[in-house]
PDB file with one MODEL, atoms N, CA, C and O in Angstrom:
MODEL        1
ATOM      1  N   MET A   1       0.899  -1.219   0.034  1.00  0.00           N
ATOM      2  CA  MET A   1       0.043   0.105   0.002  1.00  0.00           C
ATOM      3  C   MET A   1       0.839   1.210   0.051  1.00  0.00           C
ATOM      4  O   MET A   1       1.785   1.273   0.837  1.00  0.00           O
ATOM      5  N   ALA A   2       0.503   2.260  -0.852  1.00  0.00           N
ATOM      6  CA  ALA A   2       1.311   3.467  -0.921  1.00  0.00           C
ATOM      7  C   ALA A   2       1.069   4.429   0.473  1.00  0.00           C
ATOM      8  O   ALA A   2      -0.011   4.625   1.030  1.00  0.00           O
ATOM      9  N   LYS A   3       2.200   4.882   0.802  1.00  0.00           N
ATOM     10  CA  LYS A   3       2.246   5.777   2.066  1.00  0.00           C
ATOM     11  C   LYS A   3       2.032   7.318   1.668  1.00  0.00           C
ATOM     12  O   LYS A   3       2.588   7.867   0.717  1.00  0.00           O
ATOM     13  N   THR A   4       1.218   7.861   2.470  1.00  0.00           N
ATOM     14  CA  THR A   4       0.887   9.221   2.446  1.00  0.00           C
ATOM     15  C   THR A   4       1.650  10.071   3.593  1.00  0.00           C
ATOM     16  O   THR A   4       1.789   9.516   4.683  1.00  0.00           O
ATOM     17  N   GLN A   5       2.029  11.061   3.462  1.00  0.00           N
ATOM     18  CA  GLN A   5       2.748  11.850   4.597  1.00  0.00           C
ATOM     19  C   GLN A   5       1.527  12.672   5.234  1.00  0.00           C
ATOM     20  O   GLN A   5       0.763  13.319   4.518  1.00  0.00           O
ATOM     21  N   LEU A   6       1.400  12.606   6.579  1.00  0.00           N
ATOM     22  CA  LEU A   6       0.576  13.323   7.338  1.00  0.00           C
ATOM     23  C   LEU A   6       1.154  14.091   8.358  1.00  0.00           C
ATOM     24  O   LEU A   6       1.821  13.491   9.200  1.00  0.00           O
ATOM     25  N   ASN A   7       1.015  15.371   8.445  1.00  0.00           N
ATOM     26  CA  ASN A   7       1.686  16.207   9.505  1.00  0.00           C
ATOM     27  C   ASN A   7       0.592  16.571  10.529  1.00  0.00           C
ATOM     28  O   ASN A   7      -0.524  16.965  10.193  1.00  0.00           O
ATOM     29  N   VAL A   8       0.995  16.410  11.797  1.00  0.00           N
ATOM     30  CA  VAL A   8      -0.019  16.775  12.911  1.00  0.00           C
ATOM     31  C   VAL A   8       0.822  17.513  13.832  1.00  0.00           C
ATOM     32  O   VAL A   8       2.046  17.399  13.766  1.00  0.00           O
ATOM     33  N   ARG A   9       0.246  18.280  14.708  1.00  0.00           N
ATOM     34  CA  ARG A   9       0.648  19.059  15.628  1.00  0.00           C
ATOM     35  C   ARG A   9      -0.008  18.583  16.882  1.00  0.00           C
ATOM     36  O   ARG A   9      -1.226  18.495  17.040  1.00  0.00           O
ATOM     37  N   VAL A  10       1.093  18.225  17.934  1.00  0.00           N
ATOM     38  CA  VAL A  10       0.631  17.954  19.309  1.00  0.00           C
ATOM     39  C   VAL A  10       1.324  18.703  20.406  1.00  0.00           C
ATOM     40  O   VAL A  10       2.316  19.375  20.124  1.00  0.00           O
ATOM     41  N   ASP A  11       0.890  18.639  21.608  1.00  0.00           N
ATOM     42  CA  ASP A  11       1.650  19.182  22.592  1.00  0.00           C
ATOM     43  C   ASP A  11       2.865  18.465  23.043  1.00  0.00           C
ATOM     44  O   ASP A  11       2.843  17.240  22.932  1.00  0.00           O
ATOM     45  N   GLU A  12       3.941  19.040  23.544  1.00  0.00           N
ATOM     46  CA  GLU A  12       5.046  18.302  23.782  1.00  0.00           C
ATOM     47  C   GLU A  12       4.923  17.100  24.755  1.00  0.00           C
ATOM     48  O   GLU A  12       5.632  16.105  24.607  1.00  0.00           O
ATOM     49  N   ASP A  13       4.097  17.198  25.661  1.00  0.00           N
ATOM     50  CA  ASP A  13       3.953  15.751  26.374  1.00  0.00           C
ATOM     51  C   ASP A  13       3.340  14.708  25.651  1.00  0.00           C
ATOM     52  O   ASP A  13       3.726  13.563  25.885  1.00  0.00           O
ATOM     53  N   THR A  14       2.427  14.901  24.787  1.00  0.00           N
ATOM     54  CA  THR A  14       1.909  14.000  23.835  1.00  0.00           C
ATOM     55  C   THR A  14       2.881  13.415  22.910  1.00  0.00           C
ATOM     56  O   THR A  14       2.937  12.231  22.580  1.00  0.00           O
ATOM     57  N   ALA A  15       3.611  14.337  22.542  1.00  0.00           N
ATOM     58  CA  ALA A  15       4.879  13.974  21.413  1.00  0.00           C
ATOM     59  C   ALA A  15       5.820  13.006  22.374  1.00  0.00           C
ATOM     60  O   ALA A  15       6.179  11.868  22.071  1.00  0.00           O
ATOM     61  N   ARG A  16       6.101  13.624  23.452  1.00  0.00           N
ATOM     62  CA  ARG A  16       7.065  12.607  24.469  1.00  0.00           C
ATOM     63  C   ARG A  16       6.512  11.279  24.540  1.00  0.00           C
ATOM     64  O   ARG A  16       7.126  10.260  24.226  1.00  0.00           O
ATOM     65  N   ALA A  17       5.228  11.334  24.999  1.00  0.00           N
ATOM     66  CA  ALA A  17       4.718  10.026  25.412  1.00  0.00           C
ATOM     67  C   ALA A  17       4.536   9.139  23.985  1.00  0.00           C
ATOM     68  O   ALA A  17       4.617   7.913  24.059  1.00  0.00           O
ATOM     69  N   ALA A  18       4.334   9.668  22.932  1.00  0.00           N
ATOM     70  CA  ALA A  18       4.292   8.890  21.787  1.00  0.00           C
ATOM     71  C   ALA A  18       5.750   8.173  21.639  1.00  0.00           C
ATOM     72  O   ALA A  18       5.919   6.956  21.573  1.00  0.00           O
ATOM     73  N   ARG A  19       6.638   9.044  21.607  1.00  0.00           N
ATOM     74  CA  ARG A  19       8.021   8.634  21.467  1.00  0.00           C
ATOM     75  C   ARG A  19       8.447   7.446  22.386  1.00  0.00           C
ATOM     76  O   ARG A  19       9.017   6.447  21.945  1.00  0.00           O
ATOM     77  N   GLU A  20       8.113   7.640  23.748  1.00  0.00           N
ATOM     78  CA  GLU A  20       8.360   6.607  24.857  1.00  0.00           C
ATOM     79  C   GLU A  20       7.672   5.352  24.509  1.00  0.00           C
ATOM     80  O   GLU A  20       8.274   4.279  24.461  1.00  0.00           O
ATOM     81  N   ARG A  21       6.357   5.484  24.256  1.00  0.00           N
ATOM     82  CA  ARG A  21       5.596   4.235  23.939  1.00  0.00           C
ATOM     83  C   ARG A  21       6.049   3.492  22.709  1.00  0.00           C
ATOM     84  O   ARG A  21       6.062   2.261  22.671  1.00  0.00           O
ATOM     85  N   ALA A  22       6.405   4.229  21.743  1.00  0.00           N
ATOM     86  CA  ALA A  22       7.056   3.493  20.535  1.00  0.00           C
ATOM     87  C   ALA A  22       8.219   2.938  20.764  1.00  0.00           C
ATOM     88  O   ALA A  22       8.418   1.806  20.323  1.00  0.00           O
ATOM     89  N   LEU A  23       9.165   3.574  21.455  1.00  0.00           N
ATOM     90  CA  LEU A  23      10.470   2.895  21.953  1.00  0.00           C
ATOM     91  C   LEU A  23      10.397   1.654  22.742  1.00  0.00           C
ATOM     92  O   LEU A  23      11.136   0.687  22.556  1.00  0.00           O
ATOM     93  N   GLU A  24       9.355   1.738  23.744  1.00  0.00           N
ATOM     94  CA  GLU A  24       9.051   0.606  24.544  1.00  0.00           C
ATOM     95  C   GLU A  24       8.631  -0.610  23.836  1.00  0.00           C
ATOM     96  O   GLU A  24       8.885  -1.760  24.193  1.00  0.00           O
ATOM     97  N   ARG A  25       7.908  -0.222  22.711  1.00  0.00           N
ATOM     98  CA  ARG A  25       7.439  -1.355  21.806  1.00  0.00           C
ATOM     99  C   ARG A  25       8.272  -1.689  20.749  1.00  0.00           C
ATOM    100  O   ARG A  25       7.939  -2.592  19.981  1.00  0.00           O
ATOM    101  N   GLY A  26       9.540  -0.948  20.576  1.00  0.00           N
ATOM    102  CA  GLY A  26      10.441  -1.334  19.629  1.00  0.00           C
ATOM    103  C   GLY A  26      10.040  -0.963  18.077  1.00  0.00           C
ATOM    104  O   GLY A  26      10.391  -1.580  17.071  1.00  0.00           O
ATOM    105  N   MET A  27       9.198   0.226  18.152  1.00  0.00           N
ATOM    106  CA  MET A  27       8.843   0.369  16.715  1.00  0.00           C
ATOM    107  C   MET A  27       8.985   2.063  16.604  1.00  0.00           C
ATOM    108  O   MET A  27       9.081   2.780  17.601  1.00  0.00           O
ATOM    109  N   SER A  28       8.982   2.524  15.327  1.00  0.00           N
ATOM    110  CA  SER A  28       9.002   3.998  15.158  1.00  0.00           C
ATOM    111  C   SER A  28       7.721   4.686  15.533  1.00  0.00           C
ATOM    112  O   SER A  28       6.682   4.029  15.598  1.00  0.00           O
ATOM    113  N   VAL A  29       7.736   5.810  15.751  1.00  0.00           N
ATOM    114  CA  VAL A  29       6.709   6.687  16.048  1.00  0.00           C
ATOM    115  C   VAL A  29       5.611   6.695  15.100  1.00  0.00           C
ATOM    116  O   VAL A  29       4.434   6.623  15.456  1.00  0.00           O
ATOM    117  N   ASN A  30       6.044   6.795  13.729  1.00  0.00           N
ATOM    118  CA  ASN A  30       5.117   6.614  12.596  1.00  0.00           C
ATOM    119  C   ASN A  30       4.397   5.215  12.791  1.00  0.00           C
ATOM    120  O   ASN A  30       3.167   5.242  12.817  1.00  0.00           O
ATOM    121  N   ARG A  31       4.956   4.157  12.911  1.00  0.00           N
ATOM    122  CA  ARG A  31       4.443   2.931  13.025  1.00  0.00           C
ATOM    123  C   ARG A  31       3.592   2.854  14.269  1.00  0.00           C
ATOM    124  O   ARG A  31       2.523   2.253  14.163  1.00  0.00           O
ATOM    125  N   TYR A  32       3.928   3.397  15.470  1.00  0.00           N
ATOM    126  CA  TYR A  32       3.042   3.456  16.716  1.00  0.00           C
ATOM    127  C   TYR A  32       1.721   4.281  16.322  1.00  0.00           C
ATOM    128  O   TYR A  32       0.581   3.909  16.601  1.00  0.00           O
ATOM    129  N   ILE A  33       2.014   5.341  15.701  1.00  0.00           N
ATOM    130  CA  ILE A  33       0.715   6.069  15.313  1.00  0.00           C
ATOM    131  C   ILE A  33      -0.238   5.510  14.450  1.00  0.00           C
ATOM    132  O   ILE A  33      -1.451   5.687  14.555  1.00  0.00           O
ATOM    133  N   GLU A  34       0.352   4.797  13.547  1.00  0.00           N
ATOM    134  CA  GLU A  34      -0.275   3.968  12.416  1.00  0.00           C
ATOM    135  C   GLU A  34      -1.121   2.762  13.062  1.00  0.00           C
ATOM    136  O   GLU A  34      -2.209   2.442  12.583  1.00  0.00           O
ATOM    137  N   GLU A  35      -0.561   2.109  14.178  1.00  0.00           N
ATOM    138  CA  GLU A  35      -1.216   1.155  14.964  1.00  0.00           C
ATOM    139  C   GLU A  35      -2.305   1.701  15.725  1.00  0.00           C
ATOM    140  O   GLU A  35      -3.362   1.077  15.818  1.00  0.00           O
ATOM    141  N   LEU A  36      -2.128   2.865  16.300  1.00  0.00           N
ATOM    142  CA  LEU A  36      -3.178   3.336  17.027  1.00  0.00           C
ATOM    143  C   LEU A  36      -4.456   3.582  16.261  1.00  0.00           C
ATOM    144  O   LEU A  36      -5.563   3.400  16.767  1.00  0.00           O
ATOM    145  N   VAL A  37      -4.282   3.970  15.120  1.00  0.00           N
ATOM    146  CA  VAL A  37      -5.321   4.391  14.167  1.00  0.00           C
ATOM    147  C   VAL A  37      -6.060   3.107  13.735  1.00  0.00           C
ATOM    148  O   VAL A  37      -7.288   3.020  13.773  1.00  0.00           O
ATOM    149  N   ARG A  38      -5.226   2.094  13.313  1.00  0.00           N
ATOM    150  CA  ARG A  38      -5.905   0.878  13.026  1.00  0.00           C
ATOM    151  C   ARG A  38      -6.622   0.090  14.074  1.00  0.00           C
ATOM    152  O   ARG A  38      -7.532  -0.697  13.815  1.00  0.00           O
ATOM    153  N   GLN A  39      -6.143   0.355  15.330  1.00  0.00           N
ATOM    154  CA  GLN A  39      -6.836  -0.172  16.452  1.00  0.00           C
ATOM    155  C   GLN A  39      -8.036   0.467  16.710  1.00  0.00           C
ATOM    156  O   GLN A  39      -8.964  -0.180  17.196  1.00  0.00           O
ATOM    157  N   ASP A  40      -8.173   1.857  16.410  1.00  0.00           N
ATOM    158  CA  ASP A  40      -9.329   2.596  16.656  1.00  0.00           C
ATOM    159  C   ASP A  40     -10.223   2.290  15.628  1.00  0.00           C
ATOM    160  O   ASP A  40     -11.425   2.288  15.892  1.00  0.00           O
ATOM    161  N   THR A  41      -9.801   2.007  14.398  1.00  0.00           N
ATOM    162  CA  THR A  41     -10.788   1.729  13.298  1.00  0.00           C
ATOM    163  C   THR A  41     -11.229   0.176  13.192  1.00  0.00           C
ATOM    164  O   THR A  41     -12.026  -0.247  12.354  1.00  0.00           O
ATOM    165  N   GLY A  42     -10.609  -0.571  14.136  1.00  0.00           N
ATOM    166  CA  GLY A  42     -10.981  -1.996  14.181  1.00  0.00           C
ATOM    167  C   GLY A  42     -10.034  -2.953  13.459  1.00  0.00           C
ATOM    168  O   GLY A  42     -10.079  -4.154  13.724  1.00  0.00           O
ATOM    169  N   GLU A  43      -9.110  -2.428  12.482  1.00  0.00           N
ATOM    170  CA  GLU A  43      -8.440  -3.151  11.693  1.00  0.00           C
ATOM    171  C   GLU A  43      -7.406  -4.147  12.357  1.00  0.00           C
ATOM    172  O   GLU A  43      -7.134  -5.241  11.863  1.00  0.00           O
ATOM    173  N   ALA A  44      -6.897  -3.689  13.448  1.00  0.00           N
ATOM    174  CA  ALA A  44      -5.799  -4.415  14.235  1.00  0.00           C
ATOM    175  C   ALA A  44      -6.432  -5.764  14.690  1.00  0.00           C
ATOM    176  O   ALA A  44      -5.853  -6.848  14.638  1.00  0.00           O
ATOM    177  N   GLY A  45      -7.728  -5.547  15.154  1.00  0.00           N
ATOM    178  CA  GLY A  45      -8.348  -6.917  15.597  1.00  0.00           C
ATOM    179  C   GLY A  45      -8.442  -8.002  14.526  1.00  0.00           C
ATOM    180  O   GLY A  45      -8.160  -9.181  14.735  1.00  0.00           O
ATOM    181  N   HIS A  46      -8.840  -7.529  13.420  1.00  0.00           N
ATOM    182  CA  HIS A  46      -8.901  -8.366  12.157  1.00  0.00           C
ATOM    183  C   HIS A  46      -7.546  -8.984  11.727  1.00  0.00           C
ATOM    184  O   HIS A  46      -7.297 -10.168  11.498  1.00  0.00           O
ATOM    185  N   THR A  47      -6.697  -7.862  11.669  1.00  0.00           N
ATOM    186  CA  THR A  47      -5.124  -8.501  11.455  1.00  0.00           C
ATOM    187  C   THR A  47      -4.765  -9.461  12.523  1.00  0.00           C
ATOM    188  O   THR A  47      -4.329 -10.553  12.160  1.00  0.00           O
ATOM    189  N   PHE A  48      -4.891  -9.200  13.853  1.00  0.00           N
ATOM    190  CA  PHE A  48      -4.472 -10.193  14.882  1.00  0.00           C
ATOM    191  C   PHE A  48      -5.010 -11.645  14.492  1.00  0.00           C
ATOM    192  O   PHE A  48      -4.325 -12.666  14.423  1.00  0.00           O
ATOM    193  N   VAL A  49      -6.443 -11.520  14.241  1.00  0.00           N
ATOM    194  CA  VAL A  49      -7.182 -12.906  14.080  1.00  0.00           C
ATOM    195  C   VAL A  49      -6.552 -13.614  12.939  1.00  0.00           C
ATOM    196  O   VAL A  49      -6.345 -14.826  13.010  1.00  0.00           O
ATOM    197  N   GLU A  50      -6.207 -12.853  11.794  1.00  0.00           N
ATOM    198  CA  GLU A  50      -5.722 -13.437  10.675  1.00  0.00           C
ATOM    199  C   GLU A  50      -4.241 -14.004  11.121  1.00  0.00           C
ATOM    200  O   GLU A  50      -3.960 -15.168  10.837  1.00  0.00           O
ATOM    201  N   ALA A  51      -3.414 -13.280  11.733  1.00  0.00           N
ATOM    202  CA  ALA A  51      -2.086 -13.719  12.144  1.00  0.00           C
ATOM    203  C   ALA A  51      -2.273 -14.875  12.982  1.00  0.00           C
ATOM    204  O   ALA A  51      -1.546 -15.848  12.778  1.00  0.00           O
ATOM    205  N   ALA A  52      -3.135 -14.914  13.890  1.00  0.00           N
ATOM    206  CA  ALA A  52      -3.341 -16.072  14.665  1.00  0.00           C
ATOM    207  C   ALA A  52      -3.829 -17.306  13.961  1.00  0.00           C
ATOM    208  O   ALA A  52      -3.369 -18.384  14.337  1.00  0.00           O
ATOM    209  N   ALA A  53      -4.622 -17.280  13.076  1.00  0.00           N
ATOM    210  CA  ALA A  53      -5.151 -18.240  12.323  1.00  0.00           C
ATOM    211  C   ALA A  53      -3.775 -18.760  11.457  1.00  0.00           C
ATOM    212  O   ALA A  53      -3.495 -19.959  11.458  1.00  0.00           O
ATOM    213  N   ASP A  54      -3.071 -17.929  10.837  1.00  0.00           N
ATOM    214  CA  ASP A  54      -1.919 -18.328  10.103  1.00  0.00           C
ATOM    215  C   ASP A  54      -0.892 -19.122  10.974  1.00  0.00           C
ATOM    216  O   ASP A  54      -0.319 -20.119  10.536  1.00  0.00           O
ATOM    217  N   PHE A  55      -0.681 -18.603  12.291  1.00  0.00           N
ATOM    218  CA  PHE A  55       0.176 -19.344  13.290  1.00  0.00           C
ATOM    219  C   PHE A  55      -0.323 -20.648  13.620  1.00  0.00           C
ATOM    220  O   PHE A  55       0.439 -21.609  13.722  1.00  0.00           O
ATOM    221  N   MET A  56      -1.650 -20.739  13.805  1.00  0.00           N
ATOM    222  CA  MET A  56      -2.269 -22.134  13.941  1.00  0.00           C
ATOM    223  C   MET A  56      -1.948 -23.065  13.051  1.00  0.00           C
ATOM    224  O   MET A  56      -1.520 -24.179  13.353  1.00  0.00           O
ATOM    225  N   LYS A  57      -2.161 -22.606  11.776  1.00  0.00           N
ATOM    226  CA  LYS A  57      -1.953 -23.465  10.497  1.00  0.00           C
ATOM    227  C   LYS A  57      -0.524 -23.891  10.575  1.00  0.00           C
ATOM    228  O   LYS A  57      -0.268 -25.088  10.445  1.00  0.00           O
ATOM    229  N   GLN A  58       0.387 -23.062  10.765  1.00  0.00           N
ATOM    230  CA  GLN A  58       1.635 -23.324  10.565  1.00  0.00           C
ATOM    231  C   GLN A  58       2.274 -24.193  11.755  1.00  0.00           C
ATOM    232  O   GLN A  58       3.298 -24.853  11.574  1.00  0.00           O
ATOM    233  N   TYR A  59       1.632 -24.150  12.925  1.00  0.00           N
ATOM    234  CA  TYR A  59       2.127 -25.148  13.990  1.00  0.00           C
ATOM    235  C   TYR A  59       1.039 -26.122  14.279  1.00  0.00           C
ATOM    236  O   TYR A  59       1.016 -26.586  15.419  1.00  0.00           O
ATOM    237  N   GLU A  60       0.229 -26.466  13.515  1.00  0.00           N
ATOM    238  CA  GLU A  60      -0.945 -27.348  13.893  1.00  0.00           C
ATOM    239  C   GLU A  60      -0.273 -28.703  14.154  1.00  0.00           C
ATOM    240  O   GLU A  60      -0.714 -29.292  15.141  1.00  0.00           O
ATOM    241  N   SER A  61       0.617 -29.262  13.531  1.00  0.00           N
ATOM    242  CA  SER A  61       1.111 -30.515  13.783  1.00  0.00           C
ATOM    243  C   SER A  61       2.003 -30.609  15.137  1.00  0.00           C
ATOM    244  O   SER A  61       2.082 -31.606  15.855  1.00  0.00           O
ATOM    245  N   VAL A  62       2.688 -29.307  15.346  1.00  0.00           N
ATOM    246  CA  VAL A  62       3.364 -29.418  16.728  1.00  0.00           C
ATOM    247  C   VAL A  62       2.308 -29.440  17.877  1.00  0.00           C
ATOM    248  O   VAL A  62       2.448 -30.180  18.851  1.00  0.00           O
ATOM    249  N   PHE A  63       1.191 -28.557  17.718  1.00  0.00           N
ATOM    250  CA  PHE A  63       0.166 -28.746  18.730  1.00  0.00           C
ATOM    251  C   PHE A  63      -0.634 -30.107  18.815  1.00  0.00           C
ATOM    252  O   PHE A  63      -1.077 -30.517  19.888  1.00  0.00           O
ATOM    253  N   ALA A  64      -0.766 -30.667  17.823  1.00  0.00           N
ATOM    254  CA  ALA A  64      -1.426 -31.919  17.751  1.00  0.00           C
ATOM    255  C   ALA A  64      -0.447 -33.115  18.355  1.00  0.00           C
ATOM    256  O   ALA A  64      -0.954 -34.117  18.859  1.00  0.00           O
ATOM    257  N   GLU A  65       0.670 -32.982  18.289  1.00  0.00           N
ATOM    258  CA  GLU A  65       1.729 -33.835  18.815  1.00  0.00           C
ATOM    259  C   GLU A  65       1.717 -33.663  20.268  1.00  0.00           C
ATOM    260  O   GLU A  65       1.585 -34.618  21.034  1.00  0.00           O
ATOM    261  N   GLU A  66       1.865 -32.352  20.683  1.00  0.00           N
ATOM    262  CA  GLU A  66       2.022 -32.059  22.176  1.00  0.00           C
ATOM    263  C   GLU A  66       0.657 -32.304  23.009  1.00  0.00           C
ATOM    264  O   GLU A  66       0.631 -32.736  24.162  1.00  0.00           O
ATOM    265  N   PHE A  67      -0.432 -31.970  22.262  1.00  0.00           N
ATOM    266  CA  PHE A  67      -1.645 -32.152  23.114  1.00  0.00           C
ATOM    267  C   PHE A  67      -2.704 -33.195  22.628  1.00  0.00           C
ATOM    268  O   PHE A  67      -3.884 -33.214  22.980  1.00  0.00           O
ATOM    269  N   GLY A  68      -2.143 -33.990  21.832  1.00  0.00           N
ATOM    270  CA  GLY A  68      -3.090 -35.164  21.362  1.00  0.00           C
ATOM    271  C   GLY A  68      -3.881 -34.855  20.077  1.00  0.00           C
ATOM    272  O   GLY A  68      -4.026 -33.686  19.718  1.00  0.00           O
ATOM    273  N   THR A  69      -4.334 -35.760  19.465  1.00  0.00           N
ATOM    274  CA  THR A  69      -5.107 -35.610  18.261  1.00  0.00           C
ATOM    275  C   THR A  69      -6.600 -35.618  18.618  1.00  0.00           C
ATOM    276  O   THR A  69      -7.072 -36.094  19.650  1.00  0.00           O
ATOM    277  N   ALA A  70      -7.272 -35.031  17.633  1.00  0.00           N
ATOM    278  CA  ALA A  70      -8.852 -34.905  17.905  1.00  0.00           C
ATOM    279  C   ALA A  70      -9.464 -36.422  17.970  1.00  0.00           C
ATOM    280  O   ALA A  70      -9.061 -37.296  17.203  1.00  0.00           O
ATOM    281  N   ARG A  71     -10.347 -36.626  18.832  1.00  0.00           N
ATOM    282  CA  ARG A  71     -10.935 -37.967  18.993  1.00  0.00           C
ATOM    283  C   ARG A  71     -12.499 -37.647  19.287  1.00  0.00           C
ATOM    284  O   ARG A  71     -12.843 -36.976  20.260  1.00  0.00           O
ATOM    285  N   GLU A  72     -13.324 -38.142  18.437  1.00  0.00           N
ATOM    286  CA  GLU A  72     -14.782 -38.044  18.725  1.00  0.00           C
ATOM    287  C   GLU A  72     -15.010 -36.573  18.655  1.00  0.00           C
ATOM    288  O   GLU A  72     -15.757 -36.105  19.515  1.00  0.00           O
ATOM    289  N   GLY A  73     -14.461 -35.718  17.722  1.00  0.00           N
ATOM    290  CA  GLY A  73     -14.666 -34.439  17.608  1.00  0.00           C
ATOM    291  C   GLY A  73     -14.057 -33.384  18.720  1.00  0.00           C
ATOM    292  O   GLY A  73     -14.397 -32.206  18.829  1.00  0.00           O
ATOM    293  N   ARG A  74     -13.213 -33.982  19.413  1.00  0.00           N
ATOM    294  CA  ARG A  74     -12.553 -33.168  20.456  1.00  0.00           C
ATOM    295  C   ARG A  74     -11.163 -33.621  20.647  1.00  0.00           C
ATOM    296  O   ARG A  74     -10.781 -34.639  20.069  1.00  0.00           O
ATOM    297  N   THR A  75     -10.236 -32.823  21.552  1.00  0.00           N
ATOM    298  CA  THR A  75      -9.050 -33.144  21.848  1.00  0.00           C
ATOM    299  C   THR A  75      -8.977 -33.526  23.381  1.00  0.00           C
ATOM    300  O   THR A  75      -9.575 -32.899  24.255  1.00  0.00           O
ATOM    301  N   GLN A  76      -8.094 -34.736  23.624  1.00  0.00           N
ATOM    302  CA  GLN A  76      -8.027 -35.051  24.856  1.00  0.00           C
ATOM    303  C   GLN A  76      -7.284 -34.109  25.819  1.00  0.00           C
ATOM    304  O   GLN A  76      -6.356 -33.429  25.380  1.00  0.00           O
ATOM    305  N   SER A  77      -7.620 -34.044  27.008  1.00  0.00           N
ATOM    306  CA  SER A  77      -7.002 -33.092  27.977  1.00  0.00           C
ATOM    307  C   SER A  77      -5.809 -33.684  28.367  1.00  0.00           C
ATOM    308  O   SER A  77      -5.688 -34.900  28.219  1.00  0.00           O
ATOM    309  N   PRO A  78      -4.823 -32.962  28.884  1.00  0.00           N
ATOM    310  CA  PRO A  78      -3.722 -33.529  29.698  1.00  0.00           C
ATOM    311  C   PRO A  78      -3.961 -34.419  30.609  1.00  0.00           C
ATOM    312  O   PRO A  78      -3.194 -35.367  30.771  1.00  0.00           O
ATOM    313  N   ARG A  79      -5.257 -34.218  31.470  1.00  0.00           N
ATOM    314  CA  ARG A  79      -5.531 -35.259  32.502  1.00  0.00           C
ATOM    315  C   ARG A  79      -6.084 -36.613  31.640  1.00  0.00           C
ATOM    316  O   ARG A  79      -5.763 -37.747  31.997  1.00  0.00           O
ATOM    317  N   GLU A  80      -6.808 -36.402  30.658  1.00  0.00           N
ATOM    318  CA  GLU A  80      -7.254 -37.731  30.035  1.00  0.00           C
ATOM    319  C   GLU A  80      -6.172 -38.545  29.567  1.00  0.00           C
ATOM    320  O   GLU A  80      -6.189 -39.772  29.660  1.00  0.00           O
ATOM    321  N   ARG A  81      -5.106 -37.801  28.998  1.00  0.00           N
ATOM    322  CA  ARG A  81      -4.028 -38.508  28.389  1.00  0.00           C
ATOM    323  C   ARG A  81      -3.141 -39.147  29.583  1.00  0.00           C
ATOM    324  O   ARG A  81      -2.365 -40.083  29.390  1.00  0.00           O
ATOM    325  N   ARG A  82      -3.311 -38.641  30.617  1.00  0.00           N
ATOM    326  CA  ARG A  82      -2.531 -39.427  32.031  1.00  0.00           C
ATOM    327  C   ARG A  82      -3.367 -40.498  32.573  1.00  0.00           C
ATOM    328  O   ARG A  82      -2.949 -41.267  33.438  1.00  0.00           O
ATOM    329  N   GLY A  83      -4.761 -40.569  31.983  1.00  0.00           N
ATOM    330  CA  GLY A  83      -5.565 -41.604  32.571  1.00  0.00           C
ATOM    331  C   GLY A  83      -6.164 -41.104  33.830  1.00  0.00           C
ATOM    332  O   GLY A  83      -6.389 -41.897  34.743  1.00  0.00           O
ATOM    333  N   GLU A  84      -6.482 -39.640  33.960  1.00  0.00           N
ATOM    334  CA  GLU A  84      -6.948 -39.287  35.402  1.00  0.00           C
ATOM    335  C   GLU A  84      -8.383 -38.731  35.236  1.00  0.00           C
ATOM    336  O   GLU A  84      -8.827 -37.853  35.977  1.00  0.00           O
ATOM    337  N   GLY A  85      -9.102 -39.306  34.195  1.00  0.00           N
ATOM    338  CA  GLY A  85     -10.538 -38.837  34.171  1.00  0.00           C
ATOM    339  C   GLY A  85     -10.772 -38.292  32.790  1.00  0.00           C
ATOM    340  O   GLY A  85      -9.856 -38.038  32.007  1.00  0.00           O
ATOM    341  N   LYS A  86     -12.090 -38.121  32.529  1.00  0.00           N
ATOM    342  CA  LYS A  86     -12.547 -37.533  31.259  1.00  0.00           C
ATOM    343  C   LYS A  86     -12.744 -35.874  31.444  1.00  0.00           C
ATOM    344  O   LYS A  86     -13.245 -35.331  32.429  1.00  0.00           O
ATOM    345  N   SER A  87     -12.289 -35.299  30.405  1.00  0.00           N
ATOM    346  CA  SER A  87     -12.615 -33.868  30.230  1.00  0.00           C
ATOM    347  C   SER A  87     -13.991 -33.475  30.007  1.00  0.00           C
ATOM    348  O   SER A  87     -14.776 -34.191  29.386  1.00  0.00           O
ATOM    349  N   LEU A  88     -14.317 -32.277  30.534  1.00  0.00           N
ATOM    350  CA  LEU A  88     -15.657 -31.741  30.361  1.00  0.00           C
ATOM    351  C   LEU A  88     -15.903 -31.018  29.090  1.00  0.00           C
ATOM    352  O   LEU A  88     -17.053 -30.745  28.744  1.00  0.00           O
ATOM    353  N   SER A  89     -14.821 -30.686  28.350  1.00  0.00           N
ATOM    354  CA  SER A  89     -14.855 -29.897  27.101  1.00  0.00           C
ATOM    355  C   SER A  89     -15.062 -30.748  25.931  1.00  0.00           C
ATOM    356  O   SER A  89     -14.705 -31.924  25.861  1.00  0.00           O
ATOM    357  N   ARG A  90     -15.699 -30.044  24.954  1.00  0.00           N
ATOM    358  CA  ARG A  90     -16.105 -30.711  23.716  1.00  0.00           C
ATOM    359  C   ARG A  90     -15.431 -30.032  22.675  1.00  0.00           C
ATOM    360  O   ARG A  90     -15.586 -30.384  21.505  1.00  0.00           O
TER     361      ARG A  90
ENDMDL
END
């Protein structure tokens, strides 16, 4: 996506806070402001869900190996795998 320059004026306390927060998060002030606007417009939530879904697809086999495979439409709990009773989850 093409970038557009946007100039804004804020008081010094706001500018300082933006710089500090961006630094804490390891990102530029531009990226920090962009993230805030995306969150405000709801795009960040959608982006997070997409990233989480991609992560789960990428590591699905690791999770299946670690936590067991689906059985009867659900996954065994760690207690079930140890023989300590049935899970209440479905």
